[in-house]
C-alpha positions, 0 to 999 in steps of 0.5 A: 503445550500443544494448545499453546504452541501456535500462540508461542510461534505467533508471539515469536514471529511478531517479536522477531519481525518487530526487531528486524523491522526496527533494525532495518529502518533505523538508519532511514530515520524510523519512526520519524521518517516520511514515506511516499504516499503516506501523506495522501491520507495523514491529512485526513487523520489530522482533520479527524483528530482536530474534530473536523472529520471530512466526508468520505468523498473528500477524506478518502484517497481519490474519493473512492479508496474508502479503506484509506479513510479507515486507516486515517481514523486509526492514525487519528487516535494517537494524533489526537493525543499529541503524537506526530502524524508520521510517528503515529503512522509508523506505529499503526503500520507496525501493528498491521505487520504484527497482525499479518506475521502473527496470523501466519505464525499462528497458522504455521504452529496450528498446521504443525499440531494438525500434522499429529506430531508432538515434537520433532520435524513438524515443530521445527518446521513451524519455528523455521516458518516464524524465523523466515517470515520475520527476517527473510521477506525484505519486501514486507518490511519495505512496504510496511515501513509506513502506511499505504491505505491499500493492499498491504493493510488488506492482506492482514485482514485476508490472512485472519479470515483464511486462518479462521476458515481453515481451522473451522469446526462445528463449534461457534459456527455463527461467530466464526462466520461473522468474523470471517465475513467482517474481516473480508469486508474491511479488506475489500474496502482496503483493496479490491483484490480481497474479493479473490480471497473471499471467493476462495474462502467460500469454497474452502469453507464449504469443504471444511464444514460438513453438509447440513445446517452448519454450512447454511449458518456459516454462509449466512453469518459470513454474508452478514459479516461482510455487509456489516462493515459496509453498513457501519461505514455508511452510517458512521462516516460522514458521507459514507453512503455516497462514498460507498456508491463511488467505491462500488462504481470504481470496483465494478469498472475493472480496478479489481483482481487482474486489472482490466488493462489491455496489453500483454499479460505476464503469463508464465514469465512469472517464473522469473519474478518470484525473487522480486515478490520477496524482495519487493522495493527493498533494493540494495545492490551491495547484497548481490547474492540475496536475489539468488537465495530469495529465488531459491526460497520462493521456489522451494515454497511454491514446490512445497505447496504443489506437493501438498496439493498433489498429496491431497488429490492422490489421497482424496483427502479433500478436507485436509487443512494443508491441502486446502491452504495450499490450494487457496494459496496457489489459486493466486497464480491465476490473477498473477499470470493475468497481470498486465506486463506494464503493471508488474512493477506497480503492484509487485509483491504486495497486491498479488503475492502477499497471501500466497507467500504467507501461506507458503511460509506457513506450510513450506518448511513443514513440507520440506522437512517431511520429504525424504531424506529429512535430514538433507532437506532440513539441513538445506532449508535451514542453511538457506534460511540462515544465509538469507537471515544474515544478509537481511539483518544488515542495517543496510538492508534498504538503501533507498533514502526516505523523502524529506517531510516537504518532499512527501507533502508536496508529492501528496498534494500534487497527486491526491487532491484531484476533483471529487464528484459533486464537489467544488474543485478545491473542496479537498484542499480546503477541507484538509490543509487548514488542519496541518501545521503552518509550515506543512501548509506551505509545502502542501500549497506548492504541491497543489499548485503543481496539480492545478498548473498541470491541469491548466496546461492541459485545459489551455491546450484543449481550448477549454475555458479556465479559471486561472488558479492565481485568481481562484485559490491564491488570494485566499492563502497567507504568505508564504503559502501563497507564493509557493502555490504560485511557484507550484503552478508555474512548475506544474504547467511543464508536466505536459509533453509540450508547453502550450503557447497559451500558458506563457501568454496567460502568465504575461497578463497575470498581475505583476505580484503574481507573475514573478512567482509563476515564471520563477516556477516555470524557469525552475521546472522547464526542461527547455528554454521557453520560446517567448522572449518576454518571459526569458527576459524576466529576472524571476525566470532566470532565477528559476533556471539558475535555481536561486531565490529571487526576492524570496521566491523559491521552492519548498523542495530541492528538486520539484520536477520529479514530484509533478503529477504525470500527464500523458 
């Protein structure tokens, strides 16, 4: 029973998490609901499924986020069997959640066994960990509502590596080292913050293993394992070597742990953010008491981690798995306090908090139930967890509406199809969009037009030579994608703070069959009246201002303005 116990806790964690996940998202349309940012790489999945895999530079987000290509390849498997890309993505996202939750639950059970008790408080603590992880982390459910191709997926690989390091022994040293290295290598491709976990795992591994050949073999195997997924990516993915080169440059440029951005750092203001780390983007004002309980839960976990570190230091038990796990978890406070204040709400819980909180959940109840008086602390912990569980079980856990498919597609094309080094400006669009269904191509064309319109406004304002999008891209598009593309261009030029006069002048000299769609989009998205009278007099422009179709000219979405790419 003792050997099976960690697996039982892991299985219970996974089952409870899946139940809560589906319950939480069913009103939002799961599994067919769209998620912001997901289509950034689902287009790559569709191209791979169609047998026309793009190269790594065109198929990964922004040309350098290579982990998104790996996630797209996973999604491509069910898509090739006829499953809709959005539904397939929900299944893959749940799979990542199951791995993450299962690894944390298994580690909780293993820690309970390692504590030396056959039953009682330690087993209860491990079981409570599974329940808390399954229900009381609303931010985790929100983030894994779909795929991002970035940090949430990387956290699953980090936790697998941590569990393997903490439970290391002199048996199977090489195999375990290869596994740890490979997991961290894949995690690094998904998110640069994995390097922090890799460094921590290296330190912990040296402490866990005895001195001598075991350390050498484990270190060599881990290094080889880390390089292995990079080599395989370069060999098996079209353009993989070039993609790795761009990825390396991007990571060395300061996009890793503690983003190299100027300004005030978060510092000890992090004390006020712990409840947000658990809540994430799962906001619901109706659950007004939830932040209080999440804050209490979060700080209880932090205190328990500190208690394990203090216990290890006092006892000089440097190889205790509980001490090492708590030390590894708390080490993440370093990049958190260095996080720029203006970036706090971007990564939120999931770039910097996921590993810390998962280890806290695996260890926290174990510490609480062992602290005197056991009955009082245990009862308080259980009560707090049950209250959180009850509030999170409500189907109104997340009230943010899911975007429509058209909104998600327009947003994806408007944000993710920027220029790629060494490629034609429109290479990404032509490599990915033709593999989408015809109705999706219409929305994607409008979104891409918005991106090109925003670029056009900036270039004209700076006096650069330009090739007008209606001359380069529009002639190659069929209707109605062509008209929606032109609407997107007209809307996109309003993304800059001020509309350059050269933009409206360029619209006026455009061919008549092009001009109407351009000025309709301009009228639809411009916040103020355009100063040029010739444009204001256009029936298409007035139709855009009034938000009504003119001769079949309209937008794919109800409100395109919020979907425009930012320009500063």
